[in-house]
C-alpha positions, -999 to +999 in steps of 0.1 A: -146-130-133-135-109-161-108-126-181-095-094-193-093-083-156-076-112-146-049-109-173-045-073-166-023-068-133-015-033-145-035-003-157-023+027-177-035+061-161-047+086-187-033+061-210+001+072-202+014+062-166+011+023-159+007+012-125+001-019-107-034-023-099-029-027-060-022+005-044-025+022-010-046+047+005-030+069+030-060+082+050-055+061+078-018+073+084-033+104+103-042+113+141-071+096+155-100+102+163-116+115+129-082+113+108-071+144+122-036+158+131-005+138+123+002+103+124+014+095+160+037+068+150+054+089+122+086+069+117+066+035+116+044+050+091+074+058+071+084+022+074+050+010+061+049+032+031+086+021+019+075-014+026+045-009+004+068+002-024+091-027-019+064-052-022+055-036-056+031-008-048+030+022-072+000+043-066-004+061-032-036+076-026-038+108-004-061+141+003-058+175+016-084+167+040-063+136+054-050+153+088-054+179+070-022+180+049-004+155+071-007+123+047+007+143+021+036+153+044+040+120+054+040+105+020+068+129+009+089+120+041+088+085+035+093+085-003+108+117-016+127+115-037+104+096-055+118+064-073+109+059-107+075+044-111+057+059-079+025+076-088+012+098-061-023+110-059-040+137-038-074+154-036-087+188-030-118+207-025-126+195+012-113+209+043-115+194+078-112+219+104-118+197+133-122+159+136-154+148+121-160+183+106-161+184+067-161+218+049-167+215+012-152+244-011-148+237-049-142+275-056-115+280-081-097+301-055-095+273-030-088+246-055-058+264-067-046+272-033-048+237-022-028+227-054+000+247-042-001+237-009+001+198-021+033+208-043+048+220-012+038+191+010+044+165-015+078+184-023+072+180-061+068+205-088+041+184-105+014+162-089+008+130-106-029+132-101-052+156-083-087+147-078-116+168-069-127+154-034-164+162-035-186+181-059-197+214-042-234+223-049-225+261-045-200+259-073-206+250-108-186+219-113-175+232-147-156+260-128-138+235-101-129+213-132-118+244-151-095+254-121-078+221-121-073+221-159-058+255-157-033+240-130-027+210-154-021+235-184+006+253-161+025+220-155+015+217-116-009+185-123-004+158-145-038+141-144-072+153-132-096+127-112-131+131-097-143+116-062-179+111-050-195+116-084-223+104-105-223+095-142-239+130-151-213+149-130-187+127-147-199+137-182-201+174-172-165+173-164-154+156-195-171+183-213-144+205-197-113+185-200-099+150-196-106+129-169-082+102-159-099+085-125-130+083-106-128+074-071-162+064-054-175+039-027-177+004-040-172-031-028-184-066-029-215-058-006-222-025-018-225-026-057-246+003-065-217+013-088-215-014-112-229+006-140-202+035-134-177+009-132-184-004-166-189+032-181-155+044-166-139+011-181-155+018-216-141+054-213-105+042-204-108+058-170-092+043-139-120+033-112-107+034-074-130+020-052-127+036-017-142+017+012-131-016-007-132-039+028-165-020+039-148+002+062-161+037+073-140+068+067-143+080+105-141+043+120-115+016+125-122-017+113-138-034+082-165-057+074-151-078+045-122-104+042-093-083+029-078-108+001-111-122-010-126-088-012-097-073-030-092-103-052-129-100-062-125-062-072-093-069-093-111-096-110-144-077-118-130-051-140-096-044-156-097-008-148-101-012-115-071+002-090-077-011-052-062+013-027-069-003+007-054+017+034-036+000+067-015+009+097-001-027+100+027-043+079+011-075+083-022-063+066-004-046+040+014-079+031-020-096+029-036-068+008-009-071-017-013-107-018-049-103-031-037-113-067-039-148-052-078-146-051-084-124-084 
């Protein structure tokens, strides 16, 4: 366990916005199957998100593809007007026209359109963090990141992040603008990303492990024990912010207690 990680219950995103390192992932708060459509228990979803904030969660992770759009809308319905300390992240560059159908589009036009959509859905004039959900092999990464940097310069995005990237792609993005977060699959049983965790830590970039309990995006259930696995991640590196998702208040409370195992 890293002593630095054990002592650091918070992380400063972009060196500017400090959040508790236990966050919440909103992907599950959408329709089923396939995370498609609105969450069936909308009011219960709102209560869950409010409970998360009451328990000290500050970082809420969403994406255009979750629903699509519905997770962003639920976050806003539950938490807007946003209290001080809340940090809302979303993503773009991926659409989901049907359950299980993924369309990657990192063109500047699509990304800028999705930024505008996210601003409306989240009921804000500036998105705390907008991440490129996946690299589009048909679009130079510099163009995708450049579009997000344009939105940042216009005051529509506070920080830019990347998801599902390797170190070479991160370096390429860093040649265009500052990058605040990397969100890749990583957990105690799947450790191909060890080097990326170290690399982002060296650069002061937050690392957001998706699938922290070994769950698959389109399936329910997880392979790893919650508190122990989240505690391992928190203790592994001081730049890791865990974002477990759940639809259960009891699971939420269990997740938030993971510091006891760090």
